[in-house]
C-alpha positions as CSV (number, residue, x, y, z in Angstrom):
1,M,-3.9,10.5,13.3
2,K,-3.5,13.7,11.3
3,S,-6.6,15.3,9.8
4,K,-6.8,15.9,6.0
5,K,-6.5,19.6,6.7
6,E,-3.3,19.2,8.7
7,N,-1.8,16.9,5.9
8,I,-2.7,19.5,3.3
9,E,-1.2,22.4,5.3
10,Q,2.0,20.5,5.9
11,Y,2.4,19.4,2.3
12,G,5.8,20.7,1.1
13,Q,8.2,20.5,-1.8
14,E,9.8,17.3,-0.7
15,D,6.3,15.7,-0.7
16,H,5.6,17.2,-4.1
17,V,8.9,15.9,-5.6
18,F,8.5,12.4,-4.1
19,R,4.9,12.0,-5.2
20,Y,5.6,12.9,-8.8
21,A,8.8,10.9,-9.0
22,A,7.2,7.9,-7.4
23,W,4.2,8.1,-9.8
24,A,6.5,8.4,-12.9
25,A,8.7,5.6,-11.8
26,S,5.9,3.2,-10.8
27,T,4.0,3.9,-14.0
28,A,7.0,3.0,-16.1
29,A,8.2,0.0,-14.1
30,G,4.7,-1.4,-13.7
31,A,4.1,-1.4,-17.5
32,S,5.5,-4.9,-18.0
33,Q,2.9,-7.6,-18.7
34,K,4.8,-9.9,-16.5
35,C,4.7,-7.5,-13.5
36,R,1.7,-5.2,-13.4
37,F,1.4,-3.3,-10.1
38,K,-0.4,-0.1,-9.0
39,V,1.3,3.2,-8.4
40,S,0.4,2.9,-4.7
41,K,2.4,-0.3,-4.5
42,G,5.4,1.4,-6.1
43,V,5.2,4.2,-3.6
44,V,5.3,1.7,-0.7
45,L,8.3,-0.1,-2.3
46,L,10.2,3.1,-2.7
47,K,9.5,4.1,0.9
48,E,10.3,0.6,2.3
49,A,13.7,0.7,0.5
50,D,14.5,4.0,2.2
51,L,14.4,6.0,-1.1
52,E,11.9,8.6,-0.1
53,K,14.6,10.8,1.4
54,L,16.2,11.3,-2.0
55,A,13.4,13.8,-2.7
56,K,15.1,16.1,-0.1
57,G,18.0,16.8,-2.4
58,F,21.5,15.9,-3.7
59,H,23.1,15.5,-0.3
60,Y,21.2,12.1,0.0
61,L,22.5,10.9,-3.4
62,K,25.6,8.7,-3.1
63,E,29.0,9.9,-4.2
64,V,30.1,8.8,-7.7
65,S,32.6,6.2,-6.3
66,E,29.8,4.6,-4.3
67,F,26.9,4.9,-6.7
68,D,27.1,1.5,-8.5
69,I,27.4,-0.5,-5.3
70,W,24.5,1.4,-3.8
71,H,22.4,0.9,-6.9
72,D,23.0,-2.8,-6.9
73,E,22.1,-3.1,-3.2
74,K,18.9,-1.1,-3.8
75,C,17.8,-3.2,-6.7
76,E,18.3,-6.4,-4.6
77,D,16.4,-4.8,-1.7
78,L,13.5,-3.7,-3.9
79,T,13.3,-7.2,-5.4
80,K,13.1,-8.8,-2.0
81,K,10.6,-6.3,-0.6
82,A,8.4,-6.8,-3.7
83,K,7.7,-10.4,-2.7
84,E,6.1,-9.1,0.5
85,I,4.4,-6.0,-0.8
86,L,2.9,-6.9,-4.3
87,N,-0.4,-8.6,-4.5
88,D,-0.8,-12.0,-6.1
89,T,-2.1,-12.1,-9.7
90,K,-5.5,-13.4,-10.6
91,S,-3.9,-16.8,-11.2
92,G,-2.6,-16.8,-7.6
93,E,1.0,-16.0,-8.6
94,K,3.3,-13.2,-7.4
95,P,4.1,-10.6,-10.1
96,R,7.5,-11.3,-11.6
97,F,9.3,-8.4,-10.0
98,T,12.8,-9.1,-11.4
99,Y,16.1,-7.2,-10.9
100,G,15.3,-5.5,-14.3
101,V,12.0,-4.2,-13.0
102,A,13.7,-3.0,-9.8
103,A,16.3,-1.2,-11.9
104,K,13.6,0.4,-14.0
105,L,11.7,1.7,-10.9
106,L,14.9,3.0,-9.4
107,N,16.3,4.6,-12.6
108,C,13.1,6.4,-13.5
109,Y,12.8,7.6,-9.9
110,L,16.3,9.0,-9.9
111,K,15.9,10.4,-13.4
112,T,12.8,12.3,-12.4
113,I,14.4,13.8,-9.2
114,F,17.9,14.5,-10.3
115,V,18.4,14.3,-14.1
116,T,15.6,16.4,-15.4
117,Q,16.8,19.7,-13.9
118,F,18.2,22.9,-15.3
119,I,21.8,21.7,-15.7
120,G,23.2,25.3,-15.3
121,S,21.8,25.5,-11.8
122,L,23.8,22.5,-10.6
123,S,27.2,22.6,-8.9
124,A,30.2,20.7,-10.4
125,I,29.7,18.0,-7.8
126,E,26.0,17.7,-8.5
127,K,26.7,17.5,-12.3
128,E,29.2,14.7,-11.6
129,K,26.7,12.8,-9.5
130,V,24.0,13.2,-12.2
131,S,26.5,11.9,-14.9
132,V,26.6,8.4,-13.4
133,I,22.9,7.9,-12.8
134,H,21.8,4.9,-14.9
135,P,19.3,5.6,-17.7
136,P,16.1,3.6,-17.7
137,I,16.6,0.6,-20.1
138,D,13.7,-0.7,-22.2
139,R,13.1,-2.4,-25.6
140,L,12.7,0.9,-27.4
141,L,16.2,2.1,-26.3
142,I,17.8,-1.3,-27.2
143,N,16.2,-1.5,-30.6
144,S,17.2,2.1,-31.4
145,I,20.8,1.4,-30.5
146,K,20.7,-1.7,-32.7
147,N,19.5,0.4,-35.6
148,K,22.1,3.1,-35.1
149,L,25.3,1.1,-34.5
150,H,27.0,3.2,-37.2
151,L,26.5,6.3,-35.2
152,I,27.9,4.8,-32.0
153,Y,30.7,2.4,-32.9
154,A,33.7,2.4,-35.2
155,D,33.3,0.4,-38.4
156,T,35.6,-2.3,-37.1
157,E,33.4,-2.8,-34.1
158,I,29.9,-3.0,-35.7
159,E,29.7,-6.7,-36.4
160,E,30.8,-7.6,-32.9
161,K,28.4,-5.1,-31.3
162,R,25.5,-6.2,-33.5
163,K,25.9,-9.7,-32.0
164,F,26.0,-8.2,-28.5
165,W,22.8,-6.1,-28.9
166,N,21.0,-8.9,-30.6
167,S,21.8,-11.5,-27.9
168,K,18.6,-13.1,-26.6
169,D,19.3,-12.5,-22.9
170,I,19.2,-8.7,-23.1
171,Q,16.0,-8.1,-25.2
172,S,13.4,-8.1,-22.5
173,W,14.3,-5.7,-19.7
174,S,11.5,-6.9,-17.4
175,L,13.1,-10.4,-17.4
176,Y,16.6,-9.2,-16.5
177,E,18.5,-10.9,-13.7
178,A,21.3,-8.9,-12.2
179,R,23.9,-10.3,-14.6
180,D,21.8,-9.3,-17.6
181,Y,21.2,-5.8,-16.4
182,K,24.9,-5.3,-15.6
183,K,25.8,-6.6,-19.0
184,V,23.7,-3.9,-20.7
185,I,24.5,-1.0,-18.4
186,G,28.2,-2.0,-18.6
187,E,28.1,-1.6,-22.4
188,I,26.3,1.7,-22.2
189,K,29.0,2.9,-19.8
190,R,31.7,2.0,-22.3
191,I,29.8,3.8,-25.1
192,Q,29.4,7.0,-23.1
193,E,32.9,6.9,-21.8
194,K,34.2,6.8,-25.3
195,R,31.9,9.7,-26.3
196,N,33.0,11.5,-23.1
197,Q,29.3,12.0,-22.2
198,P,27.2,11.4,-19.1
199,L,25.1,8.2,-19.0
200,W,21.8,10.0,-19.4
201,K,22.8,11.2,-22.9
202,I,22.4,7.7,-24.3
203,E,18.7,8.5,-24.2
204,A,19.3,10.7,-27.3
205,F,18.6,7.3,-29.0
206,W,15.4,6.7,-27.1
207,P,12.3,7.2,-29.3
208,G,9.7,6.8,-26.6
209,H,9.0,10.6,-26.5
210,Q,7.6,10.5,-30.0
């Protein structure tokens, strides 16, 4: 077993990136009242899902054509592993770690590592990879989109899209099953494709920074 001194001396940038990204993602994903979990558990989940290596750089991030399939597989994997890793609640039940919580954990993790960088320092291939990373979805983003439909859609689309964004099955991100999440991210993809913008730019509507 390594001593604390050895661990400190061997601490590198990859460790630094992983720790911060894992902390940020676990804090965000563990905020749901239905699924509270400690950062330490989120760290274990990310490691068990073989996501720690992403902190080493872009060469570990899937190509654009493979990203959505990989994302879906990782969300399913995280959901399954959470049943083994997360502690029971005080009432003796497992935290409700849904596909939506898994996606929140993964999306915040990827955002922290890859999206929040100096865009001018990225290669064309890296920028393309960043453009398809899913934004974290929460109630703040959904409500903001609902209140700004006129800035996003053509006048002829607004009534139809208002019904979409007000549908009951997409209001609570922490309760999303795979079909619910894919419904929302699919619409965000359509919005951003029409605007000719990367997916992360939908967060211009997110008021959580205020």
